C-alpha positions as CSV (number, residue, x, y, z in Angstrom):
1,M,-0.2,0.0,-0.1
2,R,3.0,2.1,0.9
3,N,4.6,1.6,-2.2
4,A,1.3,2.3,-4.5
5,L,1.0,5.6,-2.6
6,L,4.6,6.5,-3.3
7,A,4.5,5.8,-7.1
8,L,1.4,7.6,-7.3
9,V,2.7,11.0,-5.6
10,L,5.9,10.2,-7.8
11,S,3.9,9.7,-11.1
12,V,1.9,13.4,-10.1
13,F,4.8,15.5,-9.2
14,A,7.7,14.0,-11.3
15,P,6.7,15.3,-14.8
16,P,6.7,18.9,-13.8
17,L,10.2,18.5,-11.9
18,L,11.3,17.2,-15.5
19,A,9.9,20.2,-16.9
20,Q,11.9,22.6,-15.2
21,G,15.0,24.5,-16.7
22,A,15.5,26.7,-19.4
23,P,14.4,25.8,-23.1
24,P,16.9,24.9,-25.7
25,Q,18.0,27.6,-27.9
26,A,16.7,27.8,-31.6
27,A,18.3,25.3,-34.3
28,A,21.8,25.5,-35.1
29,D,21.3,27.6,-38.1
30,Q,19.4,30.2,-35.8
31,P,21.1,33.4,-33.7
32,Y,22.6,32.3,-30.6
33,T,22.6,34.7,-27.4
34,M,25.4,34.7,-24.8
35,E,25.8,36.9,-21.7
36,Y,29.2,37.5,-20.2
37,Y,29.3,38.8,-16.8
38,Y,32.0,40.7,-15.2
39,K,32.8,41.3,-11.3
40,V,35.5,43.7,-10.8
41,Q,37.7,44.4,-7.5
42,W,36.0,47.2,-5.7
43,G,37.7,50.4,-7.1
44,H,39.2,49.2,-10.3
45,Q,35.9,49.1,-12.5
46,Q,37.0,52.2,-14.3
47,E,40.8,50.4,-15.1
48,F,39.0,47.0,-16.1
49,L,36.6,48.8,-18.6
50,Q,39.5,51.1,-19.7
51,L,41.4,47.9,-20.4
52,F,38.3,46.0,-22.2
53,F,37.7,48.8,-24.4
54,K,41.3,48.9,-25.5
55,N,42.2,45.3,-25.7
56,H,39.1,43.1,-26.3
57,Y,36.2,45.3,-27.7
58,P,37.9,46.0,-30.7
59,L,38.3,42.2,-31.7
60,L,34.5,41.6,-30.8
61,K,33.9,44.6,-33.4
62,K,35.8,42.5,-35.7
63,G,33.4,39.8,-34.9
64,V,30.6,41.7,-35.9
65,E,32.0,43.3,-39.3
66,S,33.1,39.6,-40.1
67,G,29.4,38.2,-39.6
68,R,30.6,35.5,-37.0
69,M,28.3,38.1,-34.4
70,I,25.4,39.6,-35.3
71,S,25.7,42.4,-32.4
72,V,27.4,43.4,-29.3
73,R,26.1,45.1,-26.5
74,I,27.9,46.4,-23.1
75,E,25.9,47.4,-19.9
76,T,26.4,48.3,-16.6
77,P,23.6,48.0,-13.7
78,A,21.7,51.3,-12.6
79,N,21.7,50.2,-8.9
80,H,23.7,48.5,-6.5
81,M,22.8,44.9,-5.7
82,T,24.1,42.9,-2.8
83,E,27.8,41.8,-3.3
84,D,26.9,37.9,-3.6
85,A,24.6,39.2,-6.6
86,R,27.0,42.0,-7.7
87,W,28.3,42.1,-11.7
88,D,29.7,45.1,-12.8
89,Y,29.5,44.7,-16.8
90,R,27.3,42.4,-18.9
91,V,28.4,41.8,-22.8
92,T,25.7,40.4,-24.7
93,I,26.8,38.6,-28.0
94,K,24.3,37.5,-30.3
95,Y,26.3,35.1,-32.6
96,K,25.7,34.0,-36.2
97,N,24.9,30.1,-34.8
98,S,25.5,28.0,-31.7
99,T,28.3,26.7,-34.0
100,V,29.9,29.9,-33.8
101,A,29.2,30.7,-30.6
102,T,30.7,27.4,-29.1
103,T,34.2,27.4,-31.4
104,A,37.1,29.3,-31.4
105,N,37.4,31.8,-34.2
106,P,40.2,30.2,-36.2
107,E,41.5,33.8,-37.3
108,E,41.4,35.4,-33.7
109,E,45.4,34.9,-33.4
110,S,45.9,36.8,-36.3
111,L,43.2,39.5,-35.6
112,I,45.0,40.0,-32.1
113,K,48.6,40.6,-33.9
114,E,46.9,43.1,-36.2
115,L,45.0,44.7,-33.9
116,W,48.1,45.3,-31.3
117,P,51.2,44.6,-33.0
118,D,53.0,45.7,-29.6
119,Q,52.2,42.3,-28.2
120,E,54.2,42.8,-24.9
121,T,52.2,45.5,-24.1
122,Y,49.0,43.6,-25.0
123,R,49.6,40.5,-23.1
124,R,50.6,42.5,-20.1
125,E,47.6,44.7,-20.7
126,E,45.2,41.7,-20.8
127,Q,46.9,39.8,-17.6
128,R,46.0,43.3,-15.7
129,R,42.6,43.0,-16.7
130,F,42.4,39.5,-15.5
131,E,44.3,40.3,-12.3
132,I,41.5,42.8,-11.5
133,L,38.6,40.5,-12.1
134,L,37.1,38.9,-9.1
135,A,34.6,36.6,-11.3
136,H,33.6,36.0,-14.8
137,W,30.8,33.6,-16.0
138,D,29.1,32.8,-19.3
139,L,25.2,32.1,-19.8
140,P,23.8,31.2,-22.5
141,V,20.2,32.8,-22.8
142,T,17.0,31.9,-24.9
143,D,14.3,34.7,-25.9
144,I,11.0,32.9,-25.0
145,T,8.8,36.1,-25.6
146,P,5.7,35.2,-27.3
147,S,5.1,36.1,-30.6
148,K,1.7,37.4,-30.4
């Protein structure tokens, strides 16, 4: 009797539990969106942003120019958050498709050398950008807004 009751309870509650979570992104040939979050050491936000715009944003712009990416948006929150939830910058990239988003750009190394001929300075500044970074995470997102 107890086993039958347990089976009944599981059959009623298990399907909703399995249905939880984000829906998958669109088909492989559809745009794919990723959000990249950066949490910087207090007092170093402007330094990080300056280095980001100098040493990473031009590479992102090249990705848009080449067609690998559809768009790049950089945002910062208007209000403060609790320290554990805090992020300083969010970069939202809409890629051409999921394959482009999840594979390395074979041209990236040559683009880096082209954009920053002084590789020693570039490497030093990129190292500094990551030294002042407390946390960084990537989040694929799916637009589930109803069409009508």
